[in-house]
N, CA, C and O atoms as CSV, one atom per row, in Angstrom:
chain,resi,resn,atom,element,x,y,z
A,1,UNK,N,N,91.272,-21.318,71.359
A,1,UNK,CA,C,90.500,-22.328,70.692
A,1,UNK,C,C,90.985,-22.964,69.565
A,1,UNK,O,O,90.454,-24.026,69.241
A,2,UNK,N,N,92.013,-22.458,68.822
A,2,UNK,CA,C,92.630,-23.049,67.612
A,2,UNK,C,C,93.291,-24.437,68.201
A,2,UNK,O,O,93.329,-25.418,67.459
A,3,UNK,N,N,93.720,-24.499,69.305
A,3,UNK,CA,C,94.318,-25.702,69.825
A,3,UNK,C,C,93.351,-26.807,70.402
A,3,UNK,O,O,93.741,-27.871,70.883
A,4,UNK,N,N,92.026,-26.407,70.286
A,4,UNK,CA,C,91.004,-27.290,70.805
A,4,UNK,C,C,90.920,-28.361,69.707
A,4,UNK,O,O,90.775,-28.094,68.514
A,5,UNK,N,N,91.039,-29.774,70.291
A,5,UNK,CA,C,91.223,-30.889,69.373
A,5,UNK,C,C,90.145,-30.926,68.239
A,5,UNK,O,O,90.526,-31.242,67.112
A,6,UNK,N,N,88.832,-30.627,68.451
A,6,UNK,CA,C,87.923,-30.693,67.310
A,6,UNK,C,C,88.296,-29.711,66.222
A,6,UNK,O,O,87.950,-29.963,65.068
A,7,UNK,N,N,88.890,-28.749,66.465
A,7,UNK,CA,C,89.331,-27.696,65.396
A,7,UNK,C,C,90.699,-27.984,64.934
A,7,UNK,O,O,90.990,-27.931,63.739
A,8,UNK,N,N,91.626,-28.319,65.944
A,8,UNK,CA,C,93.074,-28.452,65.404
A,8,UNK,C,C,93.068,-29.767,64.452
A,8,UNK,O,O,93.725,-29.748,63.411
A,9,UNK,N,N,92.394,-30.787,64.787
A,9,UNK,CA,C,92.512,-32.070,63.948
A,9,UNK,C,C,91.733,-32.080,62.849
A,9,UNK,O,O,91.870,-32.992,62.035
A,10,UNK,N,N,90.788,-31.061,62.649
A,10,UNK,CA,C,90.058,-30.921,61.417
A,10,UNK,C,C,90.542,-29.914,60.468
A,10,UNK,O,O,89.988,-29.772,59.378
A,11,UNK,N,N,91.584,-29.186,60.841
A,11,UNK,CA,C,92.133,-28.103,59.933
A,11,UNK,C,C,91.328,-26.867,60.121
A,11,UNK,O,O,91.517,-25.967,59.302
A,12,UNK,N,N,90.369,-26.660,61.169
A,12,UNK,CA,C,89.726,-25.472,61.402
A,12,UNK,C,C,90.552,-24.396,62.176
A,12,UNK,O,O,91.191,-24.682,63.189
A,13,UNK,N,N,90.503,-23.150,61.645
A,13,UNK,CA,C,91.261,-22.138,62.280
A,13,UNK,C,C,90.577,-20.907,62.318
A,13,UNK,O,O,90.097,-20.375,61.317
A,14,UNK,N,N,90.513,-20.353,63.695
A,14,UNK,CA,C,89.793,-19.062,63.919
A,14,UNK,C,C,90.791,-17.998,63.470
A,14,UNK,O,O,91.878,-17.909,64.040
A,15,UNK,N,N,90.434,-17.140,62.404
A,15,UNK,CA,C,91.242,-16.203,61.739
A,15,UNK,C,C,91.086,-14.906,62.502
A,15,UNK,O,O,91.946,-14.029,62.412
A,16,UNK,N,N,89.995,-14.765,63.257
A,16,UNK,CA,C,89.714,-13.344,63.823
A,16,UNK,C,C,88.456,-13.311,64.703
A,16,UNK,O,O,87.396,-13.830,64.353
A,17,UNK,N,N,88.618,-12.742,65.735
A,17,UNK,CA,C,87.383,-12.348,66.590
A,17,UNK,C,C,87.396,-10.871,66.786
A,17,UNK,O,O,88.414,-10.320,67.206
A,18,UNK,N,N,86.286,-10.187,66.494
A,18,UNK,CA,C,86.189,-8.759,66.573
A,18,UNK,C,C,86.539,-8.186,68.068
A,18,UNK,O,O,86.115,-8.776,69.061
A,19,UNK,N,N,87.209,-7.194,68.152
A,19,UNK,CA,C,87.485,-6.608,69.391
A,19,UNK,C,C,86.249,-6.346,70.166
A,19,UNK,O,O,86.353,-6.306,71.392
A,20,UNK,N,N,85.071,-6.160,69.602
A,20,UNK,CA,C,83.963,-5.893,70.423
A,20,UNK,C,C,83.215,-7.278,70.581
A,20,UNK,O,O,82.116,-7.290,71.136
A,21,UNK,N,N,83.734,-8.340,70.149
A,21,UNK,CA,C,83.196,-9.720,70.391
A,21,UNK,C,C,81.899,-9.865,69.661
A,21,UNK,O,O,81.104,-10.711,70.070
A,22,UNK,N,N,81.582,-9.078,68.553
A,22,UNK,CA,C,80.343,-9.212,67.905
A,22,UNK,C,C,80.551,-9.981,66.511
A,22,UNK,O,O,79.587,-10.236,65.790
A,23,UNK,N,N,81.774,-10.311,66.198
A,23,UNK,CA,C,81.988,-10.881,64.889
A,23,UNK,C,C,83.222,-12.082,65.225
A,23,UNK,O,O,83.959,-12.065,66.211
A,24,UNK,N,N,83.222,-13.018,64.225
A,24,UNK,CA,C,84.229,-13.977,64.261
A,24,UNK,C,C,84.492,-14.445,62.795
A,24,UNK,O,O,83.598,-14.323,61.957
A,25,UNK,N,N,85.633,-14.945,62.495
A,25,UNK,CA,C,85.898,-15.339,61.089
A,25,UNK,C,C,86.665,-16.735,61.316
A,25,UNK,O,O,87.556,-16.831,62.159
A,26,UNK,N,N,86.289,-17.730,60.567
A,26,UNK,CA,C,86.825,-19.081,60.739
A,26,UNK,C,C,87.157,-19.581,59.313
A,26,UNK,O,O,86.407,-19.383,58.357
A,27,UNK,N,N,88.406,-20.282,59.233
A,27,UNK,CA,C,88.826,-20.849,57.893
A,27,UNK,C,C,88.985,-22.422,58.108
A,27,UNK,O,O,89.383,-22.991,59.125
A,28,UNK,N,N,88.627,-22.912,57.051
A,28,UNK,CA,C,88.843,-24.559,56.942
A,28,UNK,C,C,89.622,-24.832,55.727
A,28,UNK,O,O,89.184,-24.569,54.607
A,29,UNK,N,N,90.847,-25.392,55.953
A,29,UNK,CA,C,91.685,-25.699,54.686
A,29,UNK,C,C,91.428,-27.214,54.388
A,29,UNK,O,O,91.184,-28.076,55.232
A,30,UNK,N,N,91.525,-27.377,53.062
A,30,UNK,CA,C,91.267,-28.846,52.567
A,30,UNK,C,C,92.555,-29.549,52.740
A,30,UNK,O,O,93.548,-29.089,52.176
A,31,UNK,N,N,92.646,-30.639,53.478
A,31,UNK,CA,C,93.688,-31.647,53.663
A,31,UNK,C,C,93.309,-32.985,53.348
A,31,UNK,O,O,92.112,-33.270,53.344
A,32,UNK,N,N,94.177,-33.847,53.083
A,32,UNK,CA,C,93.977,-35.407,52.851
A,32,UNK,C,C,92.992,-35.877,53.969
A,32,UNK,O,O,92.056,-36.619,53.668
A,33,UNK,N,N,93.200,-35.426,55.354
A,33,UNK,CA,C,92.402,-35.954,56.318
A,33,UNK,C,C,91.045,-35.456,56.627
A,33,UNK,O,O,90.324,-35.980,57.476
A,34,UNK,N,N,90.687,-34.344,55.854
A,34,UNK,CA,C,89.348,-33.832,55.936
A,34,UNK,C,C,88.580,-33.894,54.683
A,34,UNK,O,O,87.568,-33.216,54.507
A,35,UNK,N,N,89.097,-34.766,53.752
A,35,UNK,CA,C,88.259,-34.926,52.579
A,35,UNK,C,C,87.254,-36.071,52.606
A,35,UNK,O,O,87.462,-37.021,53.360
A,36,UNK,N,N,86.188,-36.035,51.833
A,36,UNK,CA,C,85.353,-37.121,51.777
A,36,UNK,C,C,85.843,-38.035,50.667
A,36,UNK,O,O,86.954,-37.857,50.167
A,37,UNK,N,N,84.980,-39.074,50.246
A,37,UNK,CA,C,85.387,-39.990,49.162
A,37,UNK,C,C,85.413,-39.309,47.817
A,37,UNK,O,O,86.073,-39.785,46.893
A,38,UNK,N,N,84.672,-38.148,47.684
A,38,UNK,CA,C,84.677,-37.524,46.482
A,38,UNK,C,C,85.929,-36.417,46.349
A,38,UNK,O,O,86.090,-35.732,45.339
A,39,UNK,N,N,86.684,-36.361,47.388
A,39,UNK,CA,C,87.933,-35.464,47.336
A,39,UNK,C,C,87.635,-34.030,47.715
A,39,UNK,O,O,88.536,-33.201,47.589
A,40,UNK,N,N,86.405,-33.655,48.186
A,40,UNK,CA,C,86.105,-32.389,48.677
A,40,UNK,C,C,85.910,-32.325,50.184
A,40,UNK,O,O,86.028,-33.354,50.849
A,41,UNK,N,N,85.613,-31.144,50.756
A,41,UNK,CA,C,85.395,-31.000,52.237
A,41,UNK,C,C,84.464,-31.963,52.698
A,41,UNK,O,O,83.392,-32.136,52.117
A,42,UNK,N,N,84.846,-32.681,53.832
A,42,UNK,CA,C,83.878,-33.579,54.560
A,42,UNK,C,C,82.813,-32.690,55.179
A,42,UNK,O,O,83.108,-31.690,55.834
A,43,UNK,N,N,81.623,-33.068,54.962
A,43,UNK,CA,C,80.420,-32.219,55.569
A,43,UNK,C,C,80.394,-32.020,56.984
A,43,UNK,O,O,79.902,-30.992,57.451
A,44,UNK,N,N,80.927,-32.997,57.774
A,44,UNK,CA,C,81.035,-32.827,59.181
A,44,UNK,C,C,82.037,-31.844,59.657
A,44,UNK,O,O,81.887,-31.255,60.727
A,45,UNK,N,N,83.192,-31.632,58.777
A,45,UNK,CA,C,84.135,-30.651,59.023
A,45,UNK,C,C,83.494,-29.164,58.735
A,45,UNK,O,O,83.789,-28.215,59.461
A,46,UNK,N,N,82.720,-29.049,57.776
A,46,UNK,CA,C,82.104,-27.784,57.289
A,46,UNK,C,C,81.069,-27.402,58.549
A,46,UNK,O,O,81.006,-26.259,59.002
A,47,UNK,N,N,80.335,-28.421,59.007
A,47,UNK,CA,C,79.511,-28.167,60.020
A,47,UNK,C,C,80.262,-27.835,61.360
A,47,UNK,O,O,79.822,-26.977,62.125
A,48,UNK,N,N,81.267,-28.456,61.587
A,48,UNK,CA,C,82.107,-28.251,62.984
A,48,UNK,C,C,82.687,-26.860,62.981
A,48,UNK,O,O,82.869,-26.292,64.058
A,49,UNK,N,N,83.015,-26.227,61.745
A,49,UNK,CA,C,83.648,-25.055,61.751
A,49,UNK,C,C,82.689,-23.898,62.121
A,49,UNK,O,O,83.165,-22.777,62.301
A,50,UNK,N,N,81.346,-24.121,62.244
A,50,UNK,CA,C,80.363,-23.118,62.618
A,50,UNK,C,C,79.757,-23.530,64.104
A,50,UNK,O,O,78.871,-22.836,64.602
A,51,UNK,N,N,80.177,-24.462,64.650
A,51,UNK,CA,C,79.531,-25.024,65.773
A,51,UNK,C,C,79.353,-24.041,66.910
A,51,UNK,O,O,78.205,-23.758,67.254
A,52,UNK,N,N,80.441,-23.470,67.549
A,52,UNK,CA,C,80.269,-22.742,68.877
A,52,UNK,C,C,80.060,-21.276,68.751
A,52,UNK,O,O,79.900,-20.564,69.742
A,53,UNK,N,N,80.062,-20.789,67.432
A,53,UNK,CA,C,80.236,-19.205,67.390
A,53,UNK,C,C,79.004,-18.457,67.766
A,53,UNK,O,O,79.108,-17.529,68.567
A,54,UNK,N,N,77.889,-18.765,67.280
A,54,UNK,CA,C,76.671,-17.916,67.567
A,54,UNK,C,C,76.529,-17.998,69.076
A,54,UNK,O,O,76.459,-16.928,69.682
A,55,UNK,N,N,76.481,-19.081,69.724
A,55,UNK,CA,C,76.392,-19.296,71.204
A,55,UNK,C,C,77.462,-18.508,72.002
A,55,UNK,O,O,77.183,-17.845,73.001
A,56,UNK,N,N,78.763,-18.636,71.462
A,56,UNK,CA,C,79.905,-18.056,72.120
A,56,UNK,C,C,79.742,-16.528,72.086
A,56,UNK,O,O,79.854,-15.889,73.132
A,57,UNK,N,N,79.487,-15.939,70.943
A,57,UNK,CA,C,79.329,-14.525,70.774
A,57,UNK,C,C,78.244,-13.935,71.711
A,57,UNK,O,O,78.419,-12.942,72.418
A,58,UNK,N,N,77.098,-14.664,71.633
A,58,UNK,CA,C,75.860,-14.298,72.517
A,58,UNK,C,C,76.218,-14.325,73.916
A,58,UNK,O,O,75.974,-13.340,74.612
A,59,UNK,N,N,76.888,-15.569,74.501
A,59,UNK,CA,C,77.198,-15.604,75.832
A,59,UNK,C,C,78.107,-14.392,76.251
A,59,UNK,O,O,77.862,-13.729,77.259
A,60,UNK,N,N,79.017,-14.178,75.538
A,60,UNK,CA,C,80.001,-13.089,75.796
A,60,UNK,C,C,79.267,-11.725,76.262
A,60,UNK,O,O,79.650,-10.975,77.160
A,61,UNK,N,N,78.090,-11.574,75.420
A,61,UNK,CA,C,77.352,-10.213,75.614
A,61,UNK,C,C,76.274,-10.327,76.640
A,61,UNK,O,O,75.990,-9.363,77.350
A,62,UNK,N,N,75.684,-11.443,76.735
A,62,UNK,CA,C,74.473,-11.613,77.610
A,62,UNK,C,C,75.151,-11.891,79.191
A,62,UNK,O,O,74.581,-11.451,80.189
A,63,UNK,N,N,76.236,-12.554,79.264
A,63,UNK,CA,C,76.950,-12.610,80.428
A,63,UNK,C,C,76.384,-13.813,81.274
A,63,UNK,O,O,75.480,-14.513,80.818
A,64,UNK,N,N,76.882,-14.017,82.397
A,64,UNK,CA,C,76.684,-15.099,83.314
A,64,UNK,C,C,75.257,-15.203,83.940
A,64,UNK,O,O,74.925,-16.202,84.578
A,65,UNK,N,N,74.490,-14.226,83.755
A,65,UNK,CA,C,73.072,-14.238,84.216
A,65,UNK,C,C,72.117,-14.824,83.367
A,65,UNK,O,O,70.925,-14.872,83.669
A,66,UNK,N,N,72.674,-15.361,82.111
A,66,UNK,CA,C,71.847,-15.880,81.094
A,66,UNK,C,C,72.404,-17.366,80.815
A,66,UNK,O,O,73.605,-17.628,80.887
A,67,UNK,N,N,71.475,-18.254,80.508
A,67,UNK,CA,C,71.803,-19.650,79.806
A,67,UNK,C,C,71.734,-19.408,78.436
A,67,UNK,O,O,70.788,-18.821,77.911
A,68,UNK,N,N,72.796,-19.882,77.780
A,68,UNK,CA,C,72.782,-19.836,76.274
A,68,UNK,C,C,73.471,-21.092,75.716
A,68,UNK,O,O,74.626,-21.404,76.006
A,69,UNK,N,N,72.643,-21.811,74.864
A,69,UNK,CA,C,73.208,-22.875,74.331
A,69,UNK,C,C,72.728,-23.235,72.951
A,69,UNK,O,O,71.696,-22.688,72.564
A,70,UNK,N,N,73.344,-24.084,72.160
A,70,UNK,CA,C,72.812,-24.400,70.846
A,70,UNK,C,C,71.743,-25.405,71.067
A,70,UNK,O,O,71.878,-26.326,71.872
A,71,UNK,N,N,70.677,-25.223,70.346
A,71,UNK,CA,C,69.528,-26.164,70.554
A,71,UNK,C,C,69.197,-26.982,69.277
A,71,UNK,O,O,68.791,-28.141,69.373
A,72,UNK,N,N,69.372,-26.374,68.091
A,72,UNK,CA,C,69.164,-27.144,66.843
A,72,UNK,C,C,70.053,-26.574,65.809
A,72,UNK,O,O,70.650,-25.505,65.932
A,73,UNK,N,N,70.108,-27.429,64.684
A,73,UNK,CA,C,70.997,-27.038,63.667
A,73,UNK,C,C,70.479,-27.644,62.361
A,73,UNK,O,O,69.962,-28.761,62.343
A,74,UNK,N,N,70.645,-26.806,61.155
A,74,UNK,CA,C,70.374,-27.224,59.838
A,74,UNK,C,C,71.605,-26.924,58.884
A,74,UNK,O,O,72.201,-25.848,58.918
A,75,UNK,N,N,71.923,-27.929,58.060
A,75,UNK,CA,C,72.911,-27.587,57.042
A,75,UNK,C,C,72.432,-27.774,55.704
A,75,UNK,O,O,71.825,-28.814,55.447
A,76,UNK,N,N,72.627,-26.892,54.799
A,76,UNK,CA,C,72.256,-27.074,53.403
A,76,UNK,C,C,73.591,-26.941,52.611
A,76,UNK,O,O,74.203,-25.878,52.501
A,77,UNK,N,N,74.004,-28.203,52.037
A,77,UNK,CA,C,75.229,-28.192,51.289
A,77,UNK,C,C,74.976,-27.841,49.889
A,77,UNK,O,O,74.348,-28.629,49.181
A,78,UNK,N,N,75.429,-26.675,49.405
A,78,UNK,CA,C,75.029,-26.008,48.233
A,78,UNK,C,C,75.933,-26.496,47.080
A,78,UNK,O,O,75.402,-26.780,46.007
A,79,UNK,N,N,77.185,-26.603,47.229
A,79,UNK,CA,C,78.350,-27.005,46.280
A,79,UNK,C,C,79.427,-27.679,46.798
A,79,UNK,O,O,79.677,-27.517,47.993
A,80,UNK,N,N,80.102,-28.391,46.145
A,80,UNK,CA,C,81.443,-29.083,46.691
A,80,UNK,C,C,82.324,-28.013,47.181
A,80,UNK,O,O,82.419,-26.977,46.524
A,81,UNK,N,N,82.992,-28.173,48.300
A,81,UNK,CA,C,83.882,-27.329,48.910
A,81,UNK,C,C,85.402,-27.759,48.624
A,81,UNK,O,O,85.931,-28.708,49.201
A,82,UNK,N,N,85.957,-27.069,47.802
A,82,UNK,CA,C,87.387,-27.236,47.376
A,82,UNK,C,C,88.286,-26.141,47.891
A,82,UNK,O,O,87.919,-24.968,47.831
A,83,UNK,N,N,89.330,-26.452,48.342
A,83,UNK,CA,C,90.358,-25.420,48.863
A,83,UNK,C,C,89.924,-24.801,50.124
A,83,UNK,O,O,89.144,-25.364,50.893
A,84,UNK,N,N,90.433,-23.639,50.332
A,84,UNK,CA,C,90.078,-22.976,51.762
A,84,UNK,C,C,88.551,-22.490,51.618
A,84,UNK,O,O,88.077,-22.032,50.578
A,85,UNK,N,N,87.886,-22.656,52.778
A,85,UNK,CA,C,86.463,-22.077,52.941
A,85,UNK,C,C,86.452,-21.231,54.185
A,85,UNK,O,O,87.272,-21.347,55.096
A,86,UNK,N,N,85.492,-20.402,54.154
A,86,UNK,CA,C,85.443,-19.327,55.316
A,86,UNK,C,C,84.100,-19.123,55.760
A,86,UNK,O,O,83.173,-19.106,54.951
A,87,UNK,N,N,83.923,-18.963,57.023
A,87,UNK,CA,C,82.630,-18.618,57.663
A,87,UNK,C,C,82.863,-17.263,58.362
A,87,UNK,O,O,83.897,-17.096,59.007
A,88,UNK,N,N,81.946,-16.302,58.256
A,88,UNK,CA,C,81.945,-15.063,59.004
A,88,UNK,C,C,80.736,-14.838,59.763
A,88,UNK,O,O,79.647,-14.851,59.189
A,89,UNK,N,N,80.839,-14.627,61.042
A,89,UNK,CA,C,79.714,-14.455,61.833
A,89,UNK,C,C,79.559,-13.105,62.317
A,89,UNK,O,O,80.461,-12.585,62.974
A,90,UNK,N,N,78.514,-12.510,62.054
A,90,UNK,CA,C,78.357,-11.004,62.555
A,90,UNK,C,C,76.999,-10.971,63.474
A,90,UNK,O,O,75.920,-11.385,63.049
A,91,UNK,N,N,77.163,-10.493,64.628
A,91,UNK,CA,C,76.142,-10.252,65.497
A,91,UNK,C,C,76.029,-8.775,65.704
A,91,UNK,O,O,77.032,-8.074,65.834
A,92,UNK,N,N,74.832,-8.309,65.735
A,92,UNK,CA,C,74.791,-6.800,66.018
A,92,UNK,C,C,74.326,-6.540,67.508
A,92,UNK,O,O,73.647,-7.375,68.107
A,93,UNK,N,N,74.721,-5.349,68.077
A,93,UNK,CA,C,74.299,-5.130,69.400
A,93,UNK,C,C,72.794,-5.019,69.423
A,93,UNK,O,O,72.218,-5.296,70.475
A,94,UNK,N,N,72.106,-4.643,68.372
A,94,UNK,CA,C,70.601,-4.647,68.504
A,94,UNK,C,C,70.039,-5.949,68.646
A,94,UNK,O,O,69.062,-6.129,69.373
A,95,UNK,N,N,70.637,-6.968,67.940
A,95,UNK,CA,C,70.215,-8.335,68.204
A,95,UNK,C,C,70.292,-8.801,69.653
A,95,UNK,O,O,69.350,-9.351,70.225
A,96,UNK,N,N,71.635,-8.510,70.285
A,96,UNK,CA,C,71.858,-8.767,71.671
A,96,UNK,C,C,70.980,-8.203,72.483
A,96,UNK,O,O,70.507,-8.895,73.385
A,97,UNK,N,N,70.600,-6.903,72.341
A,97,UNK,CA,C,69.592,-6.180,73.332
A,97,UNK,C,C,68.202,-6.756,73.045
A,97,UNK,O,O,67.445,-7.005,73.984
A,98,UNK,N,N,67.846,-6.975,71.771
A,98,UNK,CA,C,66.473,-7.615,71.689
A,98,UNK,C,C,66.390,-8.938,72.295
A,98,UNK,O,O,65.343,-9.189,72.891
A,99,UNK,N,N,67.393,-9.925,72.251
A,99,UNK,CA,C,67.343,-11.130,72.842
A,99,UNK,C,C,67.417,-10.880,74.562
A,99,UNK,O,O,66.776,-11.610,75.319
A,100,UNK,N,N,68.059,-10.045,74.935
A,100,UNK,CA,C,68.182,-9.634,76.306
A,100,UNK,C,C,66.785,-9.320,76.890
A,100,UNK,O,O,66.334,-9.805,77.928
A,101,UNK,N,N,66.162,-8.439,76.073
A,101,UNK,CA,C,64.748,-7.954,76.379
A,101,UNK,C,C,63.657,-9.138,76.347
A,101,UNK,O,O,62.762,-9.242,77.186
A,102,UNK,N,N,63.849,-9.996,75.290
A,102,UNK,CA,C,62.904,-11.123,75.195
A,102,UNK,C,C,63.076,-12.061,76.304
A,102,UNK,O,O,62.064,-12.623,76.723
A,103,UNK,N,N,64.185,-12.308,76.831
A,103,UNK,CA,C,64.565,-13.152,77.951
A,103,UNK,C,C,64.458,-12.658,79.307
A,103,UNK,O,O,64.704,-13.377,80.276
A,104,UNK,N,N,64.071,-11.359,79.407
A,104,UNK,CA,C,64.241,-10.693,80.794
A,104,UNK,C,C,63.152,-11.233,81.872
A,104,UNK,O,O,63.313,-11.184,83.092
A,105,UNK,N,N,62.109,-11.712,81.257
A,105,UNK,CA,C,61.115,-12.419,82.110
A,105,UNK,C,C,61.432,-13.771,82.734
A,105,UNK,O,O,60.772,-14.232,83.665
A,106,UNK,N,N,62.449,-14.370,82.192
A,106,UNK,CA,C,62.888,-15.698,82.578
A,106,UNK,C,C,62.372,-16.781,81.698
A,106,UNK,O,O,62.647,-17.949,81.973
A,107,UNK,N,N,61.675,-16.495,80.702
A,107,UNK,CA,C,61.143,-17.447,79.647
A,107,UNK,C,C,62.287,-17.741,78.729
A,107,UNK,O,O,63.250,-16.988,78.585
A,108,UNK,N,N,62.110,-18.956,78.081
A,108,UNK,CA,C,63.136,-19.262,77.011
A,108,UNK,C,C,62.753,-18.580,75.712
A,108,UNK,O,O,61.587,-18.343,75.396
A,109,UNK,N,N,63.877,-18.264,74.940
A,109,UNK,CA,C,63.788,-17.467,73.627
A,109,UNK,C,C,64.561,-18.582,72.746
A,109,UNK,O,O,65.577,-19.138,73.162
A,110,UNK,N,N,64.034,-18.827,71.612
A,110,UNK,CA,C,64.718,-19.599,70.566
A,110,UNK,C,C,64.796,-18.766,69.328
A,110,UNK,O,O,63.817,-18.323,68.729
A,111,UNK,N,N,66.131,-18.579,68.975
A,111,UNK,CA,C,66.504,-17.635,67.888
A,111,UNK,C,C,67.331,-18.384,66.813
A,111,UNK,O,O,68.320,-19.047,67.126
A,112,UNK,N,N,66.931,-18.267,65.640
A,112,UNK,CA,C,67.771,-18.915,64.456
A,112,UNK,C,C,68.789,-17.871,64.062
A,112,UNK,O,O,68.448,-16.689,64.084
A,113,UNK,N,N,70.018,-18.217,63.701
A,113,UNK,CA,C,71.025,-17.530,63.056
A,113,UNK,C,C,71.558,-18.304,62.012
A,113,UNK,O,O,71.624,-19.532,62.058
A,114,UNK,N,N,72.003,-17.496,60.917
A,114,UNK,CA,C,72.554,-18.337,59.716
A,114,UNK,C,C,73.910,-17.800,59.372
A,114,UNK,O,O,74.225,-16.626,59.567
A,115,UNK,N,N,74.724,-18.735,58.834
A,115,UNK,CA,C,76.068,-18.134,58.320
A,115,UNK,C,C,76.303,-19.032,57.081
A,115,UNK,O,O,75.944,-20.209,57.054
A,116,UNK,N,N,76.910,-18.425,56.087
A,116,UNK,CA,C,77.280,-18.989,54.743
A,116,UNK,C,C,78.809,-19.339,54.960
A,116,UNK,O,O,79.623,-18.649,55.574
A,117,UNK,N,N,79.034,-20.545,54.336
A,117,UNK,CA,C,80.468,-21.003,54.313
A,117,UNK,C,C,80.840,-20.755,52.804
A,117,UNK,O,O,80.241,-21.378,51.927
A,118,UNK,N,N,81.827,-19.848,52.499
A,118,UNK,CA,C,82.243,-19.546,51.140
A,118,UNK,C,C,83.504,-20.074,50.662
A,118,UNK,O,O,84.340,-20.461,51.479
A,119,UNK,N,N,83.707,-20.124,49.500
A,119,UNK,CA,C,85.054,-20.591,48.956
A,119,UNK,C,C,85.887,-19.371,48.628
A,119,UNK,O,O,85.475,-18.252,48.935
A,120,UNK,N,N,86.974,-19.537,48.053
A,120,UNK,CA,C,87.922,-18.466,47.560
A,120,UNK,C,C,87.352,-17.525,46.719
A,120,UNK,O,O,87.664,-16.339,46.824
A,121,UNK,N,N,86.491,-17.942,45.831
A,121,UNK,CA,C,85.777,-17.149,44.860
A,121,UNK,C,C,84.494,-16.380,45.496
A,121,UNK,O,O,83.869,-15.548,44.838
A,122,UNK,N,N,84.206,-16.675,46.627
A,122,UNK,CA,C,82.912,-16.109,47.257
A,122,UNK,C,C,81.745,-16.778,47.046
A,122,UNK,O,O,80.687,-16.266,47.411
A,123,UNK,N,N,81.776,-17.973,46.449
A,123,UNK,CA,C,80.625,-18.831,46.178
A,123,UNK,C,C,80.238,-19.476,47.526
A,123,UNK,O,O,81.095,-19.802,48.348
A,124,UNK,N,N,78.860,-19.655,47.730
A,124,UNK,CA,C,78.427,-20.238,48.967
A,124,UNK,C,C,78.560,-21.795,48.767
A,124,UNK,O,O,77.952,-22.350,47.852
A,125,UNK,N,N,79.357,-22.480,49.632
A,125,UNK,CA,C,79.449,-23.884,49.608
A,125,UNK,C,C,78.353,-24.626,50.555
A,125,UNK,O,O,77.820,-25.695,50.255
A,126,UNK,N,N,78.128,-23.965,51.622
A,126,UNK,CA,C,77.123,-24.458,52.570
A,126,UNK,C,C,76.519,-23.259,53.283
A,126,UNK,O,O,77.139,-22.202,53.396
A,127,UNK,N,N,75.360,-23.437,53.734
A,127,UNK,CA,C,74.641,-22.499,54.714
A,127,UNK,C,C,74.201,-23.274,55.814
A,127,UNK,O,O,73.510,-24.283,55.678
A,128,UNK,N,N,74.623,-22.784,57.004
A,128,UNK,CA,C,74.326,-23.423,58.309
A,128,UNK,C,C,73.456,-22.484,59.147
A,128,UNK,O,O,73.743,-21.302,59.337
A,129,UNK,N,N,72.367,-23.100,59.638
A,129,UNK,CA,C,71.564,-22.461,60.515
A,129,UNK,C,C,71.606,-23.011,61.780
A,129,UNK,O,O,71.701,-24.228,61.936
A,130,UNK,N,N,71.536,-22.151,62.791
A,130,UNK,CA,C,71.725,-22.666,64.256
A,130,UNK,C,C,70.630,-21.934,65.037
A,130,UNK,O,O,70.429,-20.722,64.966
A,131,UNK,N,N,69.934,-22.816,65.804
A,131,UNK,CA,C,68.916,-22.229,66.864
A,131,UNK,C,C,69.745,-22.207,68.097
A,131,UNK,O,O,70.501,-23.120,68.428
A,132,UNK,N,N,69.541,-21.020,68.803
A,132,UNK,CA,C,70.217,-20.760,69.902
A,132,UNK,C,C,69.084,-20.667,71.050
A,132,UNK,O,O,68.029,-20.069,70.838
A,133,UNK,N,N,69.329,-21.209,72.104
A,133,UNK,CA,C,68.374,-21.161,73.264
A,133,UNK,C,C,68.977,-20.078,74.240
A,133,UNK,O,O,70.145,-20.147,74.622
A,134,UNK,N,N,68.142,-19.110,74.607
A,134,UNK,CA,C,68.491,-18.082,75.458
A,134,UNK,C,C,67.437,-17.960,76.655
A,134,UNK,O,O,66.226,-17.923,76.439
A,135,UNK,N,N,67.935,-17.906,77.797
A,135,UNK,CA,C,67.055,-17.864,79.046
A,135,UNK,C,C,67.736,-17.051,80.152
A,135,UNK,O,O,68.917,-17.286,80.408
A,136,UNK,N,N,67.064,-16.115,80.818
A,136,UNK,CA,C,67.645,-15.452,81.908
A,136,UNK,C,C,67.568,-16.432,83.039
A,136,UNK,O,O,66.534,-17.060,83.265
A,137,UNK,N,N,68.683,-16.565,83.765
A,137,UNK,CA,C,68.749,-17.472,84.843
A,137,UNK,C,C,67.855,-17.189,85.965
A,137,UNK,O,O,67.754,-16.028,86.360
A,138,UNK,N,N,67.157,-18.194,86.552
A,138,UNK,CA,C,66.219,-17.989,87.503
A,138,UNK,C,C,66.976,-17.748,88.836
A,138,UNK,O,O,67.986,-18.380,89.147
A,139,UNK,N,N,66.412,-16.793,89.590
A,139,UNK,CA,C,67.119,-16.498,90.976
A,139,UNK,C,C,66.996,-17.685,91.775
A,139,UNK,O,O,65.962,-18.353,91.765
A,140,UNK,N,N,68.040,-17.991,92.493
A,140,UNK,CA,C,68.186,-19.101,93.244
A,140,UNK,C,C,68.452,-18.597,94.688
A,140,UNK,O,O,69.218,-17.655,94.893
A,141,UNK,N,N,67.801,-19.248,95.682
A,141,UNK,CA,C,68.011,-18.781,97.145
A,141,UNK,C,C,69.438,-18.915,97.501
A,141,UNK,O,O,70.086,-19.900,97.149
A,142,UNK,N,N,69.911,-18.007,98.150
A,142,UNK,CA,C,71.306,-17.966,98.427
A,142,UNK,C,C,71.496,-18.886,99.666
A,142,UNK,O,O,70.781,-18.734,100.656
A,143,UNK,N,N,72.491,-19.871,99.609
A,143,UNK,CA,C,72.832,-20.762,100.648
A,143,UNK,C,C,73.921,-20.143,101.620
A,143,UNK,O,O,74.987,-19.756,101.142
A,144,UNK,N,N,73.715,-20.064,102.711
A,144,UNK,CA,C,74.677,-19.379,103.623
A,144,UNK,C,C,75.930,-20.282,103.800
A,144,UNK,O,O,75.877,-21.487,104.045
A,145,UNK,N,N,77.029,-19.572,103.649
A,145,UNK,CA,C,78.300,-20.298,103.833
A,145,UNK,C,C,78.582,-20.403,105.299
A,145,UNK,O,O,78.629,-19.405,106.017
A,146,UNK,N,N,78.775,-21.650,105.746
A,146,UNK,CA,C,79.049,-21.757,107.390
A,146,UNK,C,C,80.439,-22.107,107.456
A,146,UNK,O,O,80.984,-22.269,108.548
């Protein structure tokens, strides 16, 4: 994913994904091409660094029998981002199992997740909330192969 154009061309780099796929860490370096007119991180790049991760981690655990996608998002820009910034996503097995249980009847489940983007001093630069849609796939009639 580090070569995926929206990441590569923004300076976004995945620095780690947990072996259990319950966590991920992403870094964004400040470059001349991702600064805004005030010389700090462009807000779109801060948001982009958080975009696929909650959905990706959940999909990995819920598997192909679930529909998982991002439904909504909110960004709270708290202070200017200077230098490297980091976002760390941590999902628990209990959260995964709770969502699996809530979606078991085929109904949609909407869940909010939050991640802080922090600078090198540990100060919060932005807080991003993502609402993830989860639904167990409906059974489809099997079409015979002729």
